[in-house]
C-alpha positions in Angstrom: 10.5 -58.4 -30.7 7.3 -57.3 -32.5 5.2 -58.9 -29.8 6.5 -56.5 -27.0 7.2 -53.4 -29.0 4.4 -50.8 -29.0 4.2 -48.0 -31.6 5.4 -45.5 -29.1 8.4 -47.6 -27.9 9.4 -48.3 -31.5 9.4 -44.6 -32.3 11.3 -43.8 -29.1 14.0 -46.4 -30.0 14.3 -45.0 -33.6 14.5 -41.4 -32.4 17.7 -42.0 -30.4 19.5 -42.6 -33.7 18.2 -39.5 -35.5 21.2 -37.2 -35.1 23.9 -39.7 -36.1 21.8 -41.0 -39.0 21.2 -37.4 -40.2 24.9 -36.8 -40.0 25.6 -40.0 -42.0 23.0 -39.1 -44.7 24.3 -35.5 -44.8 27.8 -36.7 -45.6 26.3 -39.0 -48.3 24.0 -36.4 -49.9 25.5 -33.0 -49.2 22.2 -31.4 -48.1 20.8 -31.4 -44.6 17.3 -31.0 -46.0 17.7 -34.2 -48.1 19.4 -35.9 -45.2 16.4 -35.3 -43.0 14.1 -36.6 -45.7 16.3 -39.7 -46.0 16.2 -40.3 -42.3 12.4 -39.9 -42.2 12.1 -42.4 -45.0 14.4 -44.7 -43.1 12.3 -44.5 -40.0 9.1 -45.2 -41.9 10.6 -48.3 -43.5 12.0 -49.4 -40.1 8.7 -48.8 -38.3 6.8 -50.8 -41.0 9.3 -53.7 -40.8 10.0 -53.7 -37.1 8.0 -56.8 -36.5 10.3 -58.6 -38.9 13.4 -57.4 -37.3 14.7 -60.5 -35.5 17.8 -59.1 -33.9 20.3 -60.9 -36.1 22.1 -57.5 -36.3 22.0 -54.7 -33.9 19.2 -52.1 -34.3 21.9 -49.5 -35.2 23.4 -51.7 -38.0 19.9 -52.5 -39.3 19.0 -48.7 -39.5 22.3 -47.9 -41.2 21.6 -50.6 -43.8 18.2 -49.0 -44.5 19.6 -45.5 -44.5 22.4 -46.5 -46.9 19.9 -48.0 -49.3 17.7 -44.9 -49.2 20.7 -42.7 -49.9 22.0 -44.9 -52.7 18.6 -44.8 -54.3 18.4 -41.0 -54.0 21.9 -40.6 -55.5 21.0 -42.6 -58.6 19.2 -39.6 -60.2 20.8 -36.8 -58.3 23.4 -34.3 -59.7 26.6 -34.1 -57.7 26.6 -31.3 -55.2 29.5 -28.9 -55.3 30.8 -25.6 -54.0 31.5 -22.7 -56.4 35.2 -23.6 -56.4 34.3 -26.8 -58.2 32.7 -25.1 -61.1 35.6 -23.1 -62.6 38.6 -20.8 -61.9 38.5 -17.9 -59.4 36.9 -14.7 -60.5 38.0 -11.1 -60.1 37.2 -9.0 -57.0 36.5 -6.1 -59.5 33.7 -8.1 -61.2 30.4 -6.2 -61.3 28.3 -9.3 -61.9 28.6 -12.5 -59.8 26.7 -14.6 -62.4 23.2 -16.0 -62.4 22.2 -18.0 -59.3 22.4 -21.8 -59.9 19.6 -24.2 -58.6 19.7 -25.2 -55.0 20.1 -28.9 -55.8 23.7 -28.4 -57.2 25.1 -27.0 -53.9 26.6 -28.5 -50.8 24.6 -26.9 -48.1 25.4 -25.9 -44.5 24.3 -28.0 -41.5 23.8 -27.1 -37.8 26.0 -29.2 -35.6 22.9 -30.0 -33.4 21.3 -31.7 -36.4 24.2 -33.9 -37.6 26.4 -34.6 -34.6 25.3 -36.8 -31.8 26.1 -36.0 -28.2 29.4 -37.7 -27.3 31.6 -37.3 -24.3 34.8 -38.6 -25.9 36.7 -35.5 -27.1 38.6 -37.5 -29.8 35.3 -38.7 -31.3 33.9 -35.2 -31.2 36.8 -33.8 -33.1 36.6 -36.6 -35.7 32.9 -36.0 -36.1 33.2 -32.3 -36.5 36.1 -32.7 -39.0 33.9 -35.0 -41.1 31.0 -32.5 -41.6 33.2 -29.6 -42.7 32.0 -28.0 -45.9 35.3 -28.8 -47.8 35.2 -32.4 -46.6 31.6 -33.0 -47.5 32.2 -31.4 -50.9 35.2 -33.7 -51.4 33.0 -36.7 -50.5 30.6 -35.9 -53.4 33.4 -36.7 -55.8 33.3 -40.3 -54.7 31.0 -42.9 -56.3 28.1 -43.5 -53.9 29.0 -46.9 -52.7 32.6 -45.8 -52.3 31.4 -42.8 -50.4 29.4 -45.1 -48.0 32.5 -47.3 -47.4 34.7 -44.4 -46.5 32.2 -42.8 -44.2 31.4 -46.1 -42.4 35.1 -47.2 -42.1 37.0 -43.9 -41.6 34.4 -41.7 -39.9 32.3 -44.1 -38.0 35.0 -46.7 -37.5 33.0 -49.7 -38.5 34.9 -53.0 -39.0 35.4 -54.0 -42.6 33.4 -57.2 -42.1 30.4 -55.3 -40.8 30.6 -52.8 -43.7 30.8 -55.7 -46.2 27.6 -57.3 -44.6 25.8 -54.0 -44.8 26.6 -53.5 -48.5 26.2 -57.2 -49.4 29.8 -57.4 -50.7 33.1 -58.9 -49.7 35.8 -57.6 -47.3 38.2 -57.4 -50.2 35.8 -55.2 -52.1 35.4 -52.9 -49.1 39.1 -52.6 -48.6 39.7 -51.8 -52.3 37.0 -49.2 -52.3 38.4 -47.6 -49.1 41.9 -47.4 -50.7 40.5 -45.6 -53.8 38.4 -43.3 -51.7 41.4 -42.3 -49.5 43.5 -41.5 -52.6 40.7 -39.2 -53.9 40.4 -37.3 -50.6 44.1 -37.0 -50.2 44.3 -35.2 -53.5 41.6 -32.8 -52.3 43.7 -31.6 -49.4 40.9 -30.5 -47.1 42.9 -30.0 -43.9 42.1 -27.0 -41.6 42.3 -26.4 -37.9 39.8 -28.3 -35.7 39.4 -27.6 -32.0 36.5 -28.1 -29.6 36.2 -25.8 -27.9 38.0 -23.1 -30.0 41.3 -22.2 -28.3 42.0 -18.7 -27.0 43.9 -17.7 -30.2 41.0 -18.7 -32.4 38.5 -17.0 -30.2 40.5 -13.8 -30.4 40.7 -14.2 -34.2 36.9 -14.5 -34.5 36.4 -11.4 -32.2 38.7 -9.4 -34.5 36.8 -10.7 -37.5 33.4 -9.6 -36.1 34.7 -6.2 -35.1 36.4 -5.6 -38.5 33.3 -6.8 -40.4 30.8 -4.8 -38.4 32.9 -1.7 -38.6 33.7 -2.5 -42.2 37.3 -1.9 -41.6 38.8 -3.5 -44.7 42.4 -2.9 -43.6 41.8 -4.8 -40.4 39.8 -7.5 -42.1 42.5 -8.1 -44.7 45.1 -8.8 -42.0 43.0 -11.7 -40.7 42.9 -13.6 -44.0 45.1 -16.4 -45.1 47.2 -15.7 -48.3 45.2 -18.5 -50.1 41.8 -17.5 -48.6 38.7 -18.2 -50.7 35.3 -16.5 -50.6 32.2 -17.9 -52.2 28.5 -17.1 -52.2 26.2 -20.0 -53.2 23.9 -20.0 -55.1 26.1 -17.5 -57.1 28.9 -19.2 -59.1 31.5 -16.5 -58.6 34.2 -17.2 -56.1 37.4 -15.3 -55.2 40.9 -16.2 -54.0 43.3 -14.1 -52.0 42.9 -11.1 -49.7 43.3 -8.5 -52.5 40.4 -9.7 -54.5 38.2 -10.2 -51.5 39.0 -6.7 -50.3 38.3 -5.3 -53.8 34.9 -7.1 -53.9 33.9 -5.8 -50.5 34.9 -2.3 -51.4 33.1 -2.4 -54.7 30.2 -4.7 -55.6 29.8 -5.9 -52.0 29.7 -2.5 -50.4 26.1 -3.1 -49.4 27.4 -5.2 -46.6 28.7 -2.1 -44.8 26.8 -1.7 -41.5 26.1 -5.4 -41.2 25.5 -7.1 -37.9 26.7 -10.7 -37.2 25.0 -13.2 -34.9 27.2 -16.2 -33.9 26.1 -19.8 -34.6 28.0 -23.0 -35.3 27.8 -24.8 -38.7 29.6 -27.9 -40.0 31.8 -28.0 -37.0 33.1 -24.5 -37.6 32.3 -21.0 -36.4 29.5 -19.3 -38.4 27.5 -16.1 -38.3 24.1 -15.0 -39.4 24.7 -11.8 -41.4 22.1 -9.0 -41.4 22.5 -6.0 -43.6 21.0 -2.6 -42.9 17.3 -2.7 -43.7 16.0 -1.2 -47.0 13.4 0.8 -45.1 16.2 2.5 -43.1 15.5 0.8 -39.8 16.7 -2.5 -38.4 18.7 -5.2 -40.3 17.5 -7.7 -42.8 18.9 -11.3 -43.3 21.6 -11.5 -46.0 23.7 -14.6 -45.6 24.9 -17.4 -43.3 28.7 -17.0 -43.1 30.7 -20.2 -42.5 34.4 -19.7 -41.7 37.3 -22.2 -41.9 40.5 -21.4 -40.0 44.0 -22.4 -40.7 47.4 -21.4 -39.1 45.9 -18.6 -37.1 44.1 -17.0 -40.1 40.8 -17.3 -41.9 41.2 -19.8 -44.8 37.7 -19.9 -46.3 34.6 -17.7 -46.1 31.3 -19.1 -47.5 28.3 -16.9 -47.7 25.0 -18.9 -48.1 22.5 -16.5 -49.5 19.4 -18.6 -49.3 18.4 -17.1 -45.9 14.7 -18.0 -46.3 15.6 -21.7 -45.9 18.9 -21.5 -44.0 18.1 -19.1 -41.2 15.2 -21.1 -39.7 17.4 -24.1 -39.8 19.9 -22.4 -37.4 17.2 -20.7 -35.3 18.2 -17.3 -36.5 15.7 -14.4 -36.2 13.8 -13.2 -39.4 15.4 -9.8 -38.9 17.1 -7.7 -36.3 15.2 -4.7 -35.0 
């Protein structure tokens, strides 16, 4: 194969796998920035070793083997990534201090669908892929030991046969099946189920329209009616998180009152609806970036609201403007 492959043709072949490999590494690592670094490292290793690739496995399997090894190496020294809910009990909506920001490397981060989900015409595969990059699911994956995490993603998300996974991980089919059983039990305890539709159905579209209107008008009465009774709100990198409509309303009416007058720009993150939030500019004109809001929906209500406040890194990732004039 090395005799006929030029540098350009090798790079072209590798690039076709970039979205799905980025999605795989994102599930493994919990950060799209680290996932993209892992994929780039994978491509460098593959390019250097392409003349030794003899086709005993498919190119896709070979790339996944390299990517898995890259991720497992990165995870040997990495701290487990979390969401604020993993750090302690819910806080009070009347709190005046949300706590000191924690380092970026401890948080599960958001991901644009375009970076982590390959184009696929099969609606069933699309729904499965979107489900498997939700924030709650990716956060739950981080509880699994790295090799167990790889087994679950390869078997359950990507539907690889057990024999192929065993070959990729240099282990036995029995070990793969045992790891999968333990991983399933861990995720079942996490209970990460929410509503998944593509496209969003009419009821969900109407719910989002009401959310945008209520948020931009800062109508807290209307906003509260849209929230699930067990709704959570978190604001990485701040450790504070809230549970329930009453505490979220209290926060927005108190410490969070600076969000009044915000404008929302729709995007899609982690298979779910999301918005770039811009607060009124400090100069008195325009709107400045404040957070990326990722929503999760359940039973016709909003079940989770995550505000990612690191707009300097996150907004360019989603193609959001630096400010609204």
